[in-house]
Structures are given as structure tokens and as C-alpha cells.
Biotite code that builds the C-alpha atoms (Angstrom):
import biotite.structure as struc

atoms = struc.array([
    struc.Atom([184.974, -7.200, 169.425], chain_id="A", res_id=1, res_name="MET", atom_name="CA", element="C"),
    struc.Atom([184.963, -6.079, 165.834], chain_id="A", res_id=2, res_name="SER", atom_name="CA", element="C"),
    struc.Atom([181.875, -6.479, 163.714], chain_id="A", res_id=3, res_name="ALA", atom_name="CA", element="C"),
    struc.Atom([181.577, -9.328, 161.134], chain_id="A", res_id=4, res_name="ASP", atom_name="CA", element="C"),
    struc.Atom([182.293, -7.591, 157.740], chain_id="A", res_id=5, res_name="PRO", atom_name="CA", element="C"),
    struc.Atom([179.677, -9.708, 156.162], chain_id="A", res_id=6, res_name="SER", atom_name="CA", element="C"),
    struc.Atom([176.964, -8.346, 158.340], chain_id="A", res_id=7, res_name="GLN", atom_name="CA", element="C"),
    struc.Atom([175.097, -5.201, 157.059], chain_id="A", res_id=8, res_name="LEU", atom_name="CA", element="C"),
    struc.Atom([174.480, -2.213, 159.348], chain_id="A", res_id=9, res_name="ASP", atom_name="CA", element="C"),
    struc.Atom([170.927, -1.148, 158.700], chain_id="A", res_id=10, res_name="PHE", atom_name="CA", element="C"),
    struc.Atom([171.395, 2.203, 160.338], chain_id="A", res_id=11, res_name="TRP", atom_name="CA", element="C"),
    struc.Atom([174.420, 3.309, 158.389], chain_id="A", res_id=12, res_name="LYS", atom_name="CA", element="C"),
    struc.Atom([173.979, 5.000, 154.907], chain_id="A", res_id=13, res_name="GLU", atom_name="CA", element="C"),
    struc.Atom([176.224, 3.754, 152.210], chain_id="A", res_id=14, res_name="PRO", atom_name="CA", element="C"),
    struc.Atom([178.914, 6.080, 151.145], chain_id="A", res_id=15, res_name="VAL", atom_name="CA", element="C"),
    struc.Atom([178.335, 5.199, 147.398], chain_id="A", res_id=16, res_name="PHE", atom_name="CA", element="C"),
    struc.Atom([174.623, 4.355, 146.957], chain_id="A", res_id=17, res_name="PRO", atom_name="CA", element="C"),
    struc.Atom([173.637, 1.806, 144.447], chain_id="A", res_id=18, res_name="VAL", atom_name="CA", element="C"),
    struc.Atom([170.717, 3.108, 142.494], chain_id="A", res_id=19, res_name="ARG", atom_name="CA", element="C"),
    struc.Atom([168.349, 1.919, 139.674], chain_id="A", res_id=20, res_name="ALA", atom_name="CA", element="C"),
    struc.Atom([167.246, 4.138, 136.930], chain_id="A", res_id=21, res_name="PRO", atom_name="CA", element="C"),
    struc.Atom([163.568, 5.196, 136.704], chain_id="A", res_id=22, res_name="VAL", atom_name="CA", element="C"),
    struc.Atom([161.648, 3.981, 133.793], chain_id="A", res_id=23, res_name="SER", atom_name="CA", element="C"),
    struc.Atom([159.794, 7.262, 133.401], chain_id="A", res_id=24, res_name="GLN", atom_name="CA", element="C"),
    struc.Atom([160.527, 10.631, 134.946], chain_id="A", res_id=25, res_name="ILE", atom_name="CA", element="C"),
    struc.Atom([157.921, 12.294, 137.152], chain_id="A", res_id=26, res_name="ASP", atom_name="CA", element="C"),
    struc.Atom([158.901, 15.772, 135.823], chain_id="A", res_id=27, res_name="ILE", atom_name="CA", element="C"),
    struc.Atom([157.215, 17.772, 138.546], chain_id="A", res_id=28, res_name="ASP", atom_name="CA", element="C"),
    struc.Atom([158.739, 15.672, 141.282], chain_id="A", res_id=29, res_name="ARG", atom_name="CA", element="C"),
    struc.Atom([162.219, 15.777, 139.697], chain_id="A", res_id=30, res_name="TYR", atom_name="CA", element="C"),
    struc.Atom([161.957, 19.446, 139.044], chain_id="A", res_id=31, res_name="ARG", atom_name="CA", element="C"),
    struc.Atom([160.982, 20.043, 142.787], chain_id="A", res_id=32, res_name="ALA", atom_name="CA", element="C"),
    struc.Atom([163.878, 17.823, 143.898], chain_id="A", res_id=33, res_name="LYS", atom_name="CA", element="C"),
    struc.Atom([166.441, 19.784, 141.872], chain_id="A", res_id=34, res_name="LEU", atom_name="CA", element="C"),
    struc.Atom([165.025, 23.179, 142.871], chain_id="A", res_id=35, res_name="LYS", atom_name="CA", element="C"),
    struc.Atom([165.119, 22.114, 146.589], chain_id="A", res_id=36, res_name="GLN", atom_name="CA", element="C"),
    struc.Atom([168.723, 20.925, 146.111], chain_id="A", res_id=37, res_name="ALA", atom_name="CA", element="C"),
    struc.Atom([169.911, 24.117, 144.412], chain_id="A", res_id=38, res_name="MET", atom_name="CA", element="C"),
    struc.Atom([168.215, 26.097, 147.166], chain_id="A", res_id=39, res_name="SER", atom_name="CA", element="C"),
    struc.Atom([170.015, 24.098, 149.782], chain_id="A", res_id=40, res_name="ARG", atom_name="CA", element="C"),
    struc.Atom([173.363, 24.646, 147.896], chain_id="A", res_id=41, res_name="ALA", atom_name="CA", element="C"),
    struc.Atom([172.812, 28.423, 147.869], chain_id="A", res_id=42, res_name="ILE", atom_name="CA", element="C"),
    struc.Atom([171.817, 28.340, 151.640], chain_id="A", res_id=43, res_name="ARG", atom_name="CA", element="C"),
    struc.Atom([174.884, 26.391, 152.660], chain_id="A", res_id=44, res_name="GLU", atom_name="CA", element="C"),
    struc.Atom([177.156, 28.414, 150.450], chain_id="A", res_id=45, res_name="SER", atom_name="CA", element="C"),
    struc.Atom([179.486, 31.063, 151.939], chain_id="A", res_id=46, res_name="GLN", atom_name="CA", element="C"),
    struc.Atom([178.087, 33.552, 149.277], chain_id="A", res_id=47, res_name="TYR", atom_name="CA", element="C"),
    struc.Atom([174.800, 35.405, 149.146], chain_id="A", res_id=48, res_name="ASP", atom_name="CA", element="C"),
    struc.Atom([172.574, 35.196, 146.081], chain_id="A", res_id=49, res_name="ARG", atom_name="CA", element="C"),
    struc.Atom([173.864, 38.410, 144.348], chain_id="A", res_id=50, res_name="PRO", atom_name="CA", element="C"),
    struc.Atom([177.511, 37.090, 144.717], chain_id="A", res_id=51, res_name="THR", atom_name="CA", element="C"),
    struc.Atom([176.577, 33.767, 143.483], chain_id="A", res_id=52, res_name="ILE", atom_name="CA", element="C"),
    struc.Atom([174.908, 35.296, 140.434], chain_id="A", res_id=53, res_name="ALA", atom_name="CA", element="C"),
    struc.Atom([178.001, 37.363, 139.765], chain_id="A", res_id=54, res_name="ALA", atom_name="CA", element="C"),
    struc.Atom([180.192, 34.418, 140.162], chain_id="A", res_id=55, res_name="ARG", atom_name="CA", element="C"),
    struc.Atom([178.055, 32.453, 137.759], chain_id="A", res_id=56, res_name="MET", atom_name="CA", element="C"),
    struc.Atom([178.193, 35.181, 135.197], chain_id="A", res_id=57, res_name="ALA", atom_name="CA", element="C"),
    struc.Atom([181.950, 35.479, 135.402], chain_id="A", res_id=58, res_name="ARG", atom_name="CA", element="C"),
    struc.Atom([182.427, 31.653, 135.100], chain_id="A", res_id=59, res_name="TYR", atom_name="CA", element="C"),
    struc.Atom([180.129, 31.703, 131.981], chain_id="A", res_id=60, res_name="LEU", atom_name="CA", element="C"),
    struc.Atom([181.754, 34.870, 130.481], chain_id="A", res_id=61, res_name="GLY", atom_name="CA", element="C"),
    struc.Atom([178.508, 36.681, 130.562], chain_id="A", res_id=62, res_name="LEU", atom_name="CA", element="C"),
    struc.Atom([178.001, 40.327, 131.544], chain_id="A", res_id=63, res_name="PRO", atom_name="CA", element="C"),
    struc.Atom([175.579, 39.361, 134.272], chain_id="A", res_id=64, res_name="SER", atom_name="CA", element="C"),
    struc.Atom([173.082, 36.984, 135.588], chain_id="A", res_id=65, res_name="ILE", atom_name="CA", element="C"),
    struc.Atom([170.381, 38.460, 137.822], chain_id="A", res_id=66, res_name="SER", atom_name="CA", element="C"),
    struc.Atom([169.450, 37.341, 141.396], chain_id="A", res_id=67, res_name="LYS", atom_name="CA", element="C"),
    struc.Atom([165.928, 37.059, 139.961], chain_id="A", res_id=68, res_name="ALA", atom_name="CA", element="C"),
    struc.Atom([167.036, 34.436, 137.678], chain_id="A", res_id=69, res_name="SER", atom_name="CA", element="C"),
    struc.Atom([168.544, 32.387, 140.500], chain_id="A", res_id=70, res_name="ILE", atom_name="CA", element="C"),
    struc.Atom([165.285, 32.939, 142.401], chain_id="A", res_id=71, res_name="ASP", atom_name="CA", element="C"),
    struc.Atom([163.321, 31.594, 139.464], chain_id="A", res_id=72, res_name="ALA", atom_name="CA", element="C"),
    struc.Atom([165.651, 28.591, 139.082], chain_id="A", res_id=73, res_name="TYR", atom_name="CA", element="C"),
    struc.Atom([165.077, 27.673, 142.707], chain_id="A", res_id=74, res_name="THR", atom_name="CA", element="C"),
    struc.Atom([161.423, 28.546, 143.140], chain_id="A", res_id=75, res_name="ALA", atom_name="CA", element="C"),
    struc.Atom([159.199, 25.327, 143.057], chain_id="A", res_id=76, res_name="GLU", atom_name="CA", element="C"),
    struc.Atom([156.259, 27.541, 142.010], chain_id="A", res_id=77, res_name="SER", atom_name="CA", element="C"),
    struc.Atom([158.148, 28.644, 138.843], chain_id="A", res_id=78, res_name="LYS", atom_name="CA", element="C"),
    struc.Atom([157.653, 25.413, 136.698], chain_id="A", res_id=79, res_name="THR", atom_name="CA", element="C"),
    struc.Atom([158.483, 27.352, 133.541], chain_id="A", res_id=80, res_name="GLY", atom_name="CA", element="C"),
    struc.Atom([161.940, 28.403, 134.696], chain_id="A", res_id=81, res_name="HIS", atom_name="CA", element="C"),
    struc.Atom([164.159, 25.449, 134.532], chain_id="A", res_id=82, res_name="ASP", atom_name="CA", element="C"),
    struc.Atom([167.976, 26.003, 134.753], chain_id="A", res_id=83, res_name="ILE", atom_name="CA", element="C"),
    struc.Atom([170.047, 25.163, 131.645], chain_id="A", res_id=84, res_name="THR", atom_name="CA", element="C"),
    struc.Atom([172.961, 22.780, 131.787], chain_id="A", res_id=85, res_name="MET", atom_name="CA", element="C"),
    struc.Atom([175.570, 25.514, 131.458], chain_id="A", res_id=86, res_name="PRO", atom_name="CA", element="C"),
    struc.Atom([173.957, 27.622, 134.165], chain_id="A", res_id=87, res_name="ARG", atom_name="CA", element="C"),
    struc.Atom([173.630, 24.511, 136.355], chain_id="A", res_id=88, res_name="PHE", atom_name="CA", element="C"),
    struc.Atom([177.417, 24.038, 135.785], chain_id="A", res_id=89, res_name="LEU", atom_name="CA", element="C"),
    struc.Atom([178.040, 27.614, 136.757], chain_id="A", res_id=90, res_name="ALA", atom_name="CA", element="C"),
    struc.Atom([175.764, 27.363, 139.852], chain_id="A", res_id=91, res_name="LEU", atom_name="CA", element="C"),
    struc.Atom([177.754, 24.310, 141.009], chain_id="A", res_id=92, res_name="VAL", atom_name="CA", element="C"),
    struc.Atom([180.973, 26.119, 140.528], chain_id="A", res_id=93, res_name="HIS", atom_name="CA", element="C"),
    struc.Atom([179.734, 29.416, 142.189], chain_id="A", res_id=94, res_name="ALA", atom_name="CA", element="C"),
    struc.Atom([178.434, 27.530, 145.267], chain_id="A", res_id=95, res_name="THR", atom_name="CA", element="C"),
    struc.Atom([181.005, 24.779, 145.542], chain_id="A", res_id=96, res_name="GLY", atom_name="CA", element="C"),
    struc.Atom([178.201, 22.254, 145.951], chain_id="A", res_id=97, res_name="ALA", atom_name="CA", element="C"),
    struc.Atom([179.649, 19.529, 143.708], chain_id="A", res_id=98, res_name="HIS", atom_name="CA", element="C"),
    struc.Atom([177.201, 17.141, 145.284], chain_id="A", res_id=99, res_name="TRP", atom_name="CA", element="C"),
    struc.Atom([174.452, 18.731, 143.106], chain_id="A", res_id=100, res_name="LEU", atom_name="CA", element="C"),
    struc.Atom([175.881, 16.608, 140.162], chain_id="A", res_id=101, res_name="TRP", atom_name="CA", element="C"),
    struc.Atom([175.018, 13.460, 142.005], chain_id="A", res_id=102, res_name="ASP", atom_name="CA", element="C"),
    struc.Atom([171.630, 14.816, 142.984], chain_id="A", res_id=103, res_name="GLU", atom_name="CA", element="C"),
    struc.Atom([170.855, 15.622, 139.306], chain_id="A", res_id=104, res_name="ALA", atom_name="CA", element="C"),
    struc.Atom([172.001, 12.273, 137.986], chain_id="A", res_id=105, res_name="ALA", atom_name="CA", element="C"),
    struc.Atom([170.715, 9.998, 140.668], chain_id="A", res_id=106, res_name="SER", atom_name="CA", element="C"),
    struc.Atom([167.401, 9.540, 138.626], chain_id="A", res_id=107, res_name="ILE", atom_name="CA", element="C"),
    struc.Atom([169.331, 7.758, 135.872], chain_id="A", res_id=108, res_name="GLN", atom_name="CA", element="C"),
    struc.Atom([170.742, 5.197, 138.322], chain_id="A", res_id=109, res_name="GLY", atom_name="CA", element="C"),
    struc.Atom([174.213, 6.636, 138.571], chain_id="A", res_id=110, res_name="VAL", atom_name="CA", element="C"),
    struc.Atom([176.399, 7.766, 141.471], chain_id="A", res_id=111, res_name="THR", atom_name="CA", element="C"),
    struc.Atom([178.806, 10.502, 140.807], chain_id="A", res_id=112, res_name="VAL", atom_name="CA", element="C"),
    struc.Atom([182.198, 10.117, 142.317], chain_id="A", res_id=113, res_name="LEU", atom_name="CA", element="C"),
    struc.Atom([184.257, 13.135, 143.195], chain_id="A", res_id=114, res_name="PHE", atom_name="CA", element="C"),
    struc.Atom([188.104, 13.831, 143.547], chain_id="A", res_id=115, res_name="GLY", atom_name="CA", element="C"),
    struc.Atom([189.865, 10.665, 144.477], chain_id="A", res_id=116, res_name="ASP", atom_name="CA", element="C"),
    struc.Atom([186.792, 8.614, 145.081], chain_id="A", res_id=117, res_name="GLU", atom_name="CA", element="C"),
    struc.Atom([187.164, 6.844, 141.636], chain_id="A", res_id=118, res_name="PRO", atom_name="CA", element="C"),
    struc.Atom([190.371, 5.261, 142.962], chain_id="A", res_id=119, res_name="PHE", atom_name="CA", element="C"),
    struc.Atom([188.260, 3.542, 145.679], chain_id="A", res_id=120, res_name="LEU", atom_name="CA", element="C"),
    struc.Atom([186.066, 2.053, 142.923], chain_id="A", res_id=121, res_name="ALA", atom_name="CA", element="C"),
    struc.Atom([189.130, 0.947, 141.119], chain_id="A", res_id=122, res_name="GLU", atom_name="CA", element="C"),
    struc.Atom([190.576, -0.583, 144.214], chain_id="A", res_id=123, res_name="ILE", atom_name="CA", element="C"),
    struc.Atom([187.406, -2.555, 144.944], chain_id="A", res_id=124, res_name="ALA", atom_name="CA", element="C"),
    struc.Atom([187.316, -3.728, 141.298], chain_id="A", res_id=125, res_name="LEU", atom_name="CA", element="C"),
    struc.Atom([190.890, -4.905, 141.492], chain_id="A", res_id=126, res_name="LYS", atom_name="CA", element="C"),
    struc.Atom([190.127, -6.773, 144.885], chain_id="A", res_id=127, res_name="GLU", atom_name="CA", element="C"),
    struc.Atom([187.165, -8.425, 143.229], chain_id="A", res_id=128, res_name="GLN", atom_name="CA", element="C"),
    struc.Atom([189.388, -9.600, 140.315], chain_id="A", res_id=129, res_name="GLU", atom_name="CA", element="C"),
    struc.Atom([191.932, -10.780, 142.730], chain_id="A", res_id=130, res_name="ARG", atom_name="CA", element="C"),
    struc.Atom([189.472, -12.912, 144.617], chain_id="A", res_id=131, res_name="ARG", atom_name="CA", element="C"),
    struc.Atom([188.179, -14.398, 141.390], chain_id="A", res_id=132, res_name="ARG", atom_name="CA", element="C"),
    struc.Atom([191.690, -15.246, 140.295], chain_id="A", res_id=133, res_name="LEU", atom_name="CA", element="C"),
    struc.Atom([192.453, -16.763, 143.798], chain_id="A", res_id=134, res_name="THR", atom_name="CA", element="C"),
    struc.Atom([189.354, -18.932, 143.507], chain_id="A", res_id=135, res_name="ALA", atom_name="CA", element="C"),
    struc.Atom([190.387, -20.110, 140.003], chain_id="A", res_id=136, res_name="GLU", atom_name="CA", element="C"),
    struc.Atom([193.932, -20.791, 141.074], chain_id="A", res_id=137, res_name="LEU", atom_name="CA", element="C"),
    struc.Atom([192.550, -22.807, 144.136], chain_id="A", res_id=138, res_name="LYS", atom_name="CA", element="C"),
    struc.Atom([190.437, -25.047, 141.752], chain_id="A", res_id=139, res_name="LEU", atom_name="CA", element="C"),
    struc.Atom([193.433, -25.583, 139.500], chain_id="A", res_id=140, res_name="LEU", atom_name="CA", element="C"),
    struc.Atom([195.723, -26.549, 142.372], chain_id="A", res_id=141, res_name="LYS", atom_name="CA", element="C"),
    struc.Atom([193.125, -28.868, 143.914], chain_id="A", res_id=142, res_name="ALA", atom_name="CA", element="C"),
    struc.Atom([193.462, -31.172, 140.901], chain_id="A", res_id=143, res_name="ARG", atom_name="CA", element="C"),
    struc.Atom([196.493, -33.528, 140.853], chain_id="A", res_id=144, res_name="PRO", atom_name="CA", element="C"),
    struc.Atom([198.717, -32.752, 137.980], chain_id="A", res_id=145, res_name="ILE", atom_name="CA", element="C"),
    struc.Atom([200.528, -35.625, 136.177], chain_id="A", res_id=146, res_name="ALA", atom_name="CA", element="C"),
    struc.Atom([203.732, -34.716, 134.435], chain_id="A", res_id=147, res_name="ILE", atom_name="CA", element="C"),
    struc.Atom([204.967, -36.966, 131.779], chain_id="A", res_id=148, res_name="THR", atom_name="CA", element="C"),
    struc.Atom([208.405, -37.331, 130.665], chain_id="A", res_id=149, res_name="SER", atom_name="CA", element="C"),
    struc.Atom([209.369, -35.357, 127.498], chain_id="A", res_id=150, res_name="ARG", atom_name="CA", element="C"),
    struc.Atom([212.439, -37.439, 126.693], chain_id="A", res_id=151, res_name="GLY", atom_name="CA", element="C"),
    struc.Atom([214.944, -34.990, 128.354], chain_id="A", res_id=152, res_name="ARG", atom_name="CA", element="C"),
    struc.Atom([217.538, -35.881, 130.853], chain_id="A", res_id=153, res_name="ARG", atom_name="CA", element="C"),
])
């Protein structure tokens, strides 16, 4: 027996979470969250920290980025060492952890879609439009239509 599509599964996490933006950032909590996420991306990467640093530097066209810089960007105790946007971009590239964009943007109430995922959102929008049009047509067809003669034979 298949589940009723109108019933929610309380144990299943949504693929595309719906978020609300925060009215004010708790900078310490946000900084810690990003540093933890970047650390996780590095841990889960196939590359070690020196290789990630070299990949970042190459991506940015810089002579080098030190492993110590990466360590500072990911150390929660280093509150004065926030990563810049270009270096964050390079870290995402170097680790392949594109999910970091979603992690960084979630505080503003957005969900980042990757690859072909925007097509799923477009399909859902078109389905919603189709349901709306179907409902409008049903209302129009429910009313009797009287056609008067226009004098043609």
C-alpha cells in the first residue's frame, strides 16, 4: 500500500529545506558554524590540507596559500581570521564541497540548488501553474454558456 502523498513524513528530512532569514546575525555562532563546515569539507576531501592550499592558490592565480592560513580559517578559536569570499570560493573548488555554499547562505533564508536541481524547482512551478489553470478552467466550464446567434447561416 503506497503512502498518501498529502501526509508528511516526520522522520524524513526535506531535500530542499524551506528556510526563513534571521533578523540579526549572531556573528560568533555563524562564524563557528562556517568554520565547522569548512573543517568538515577538508576532512571529507580526498586531499590533505597542503594539497588543498596549493589547489586554492592555483585556482586564485596566487603564488601560494599556506596550510597555516587554512588552519586559521577553520579554527573556531581564531575569531580574527575570517575567510574572504574569493578564498571561500577557492576552498569550495579545492575540496569539491559545493554544499558549503548552501551552508553559508542558509542564514539568509535561501537554499542553494546544484547542477540540474533548478530543473526540479521549475518543474514544480509549472505543475503548480497547471493545477491553478485546471482549477480556473473547471470554474469556467461549470457555468452554462449561452450562445446567441450572430446572424450567420
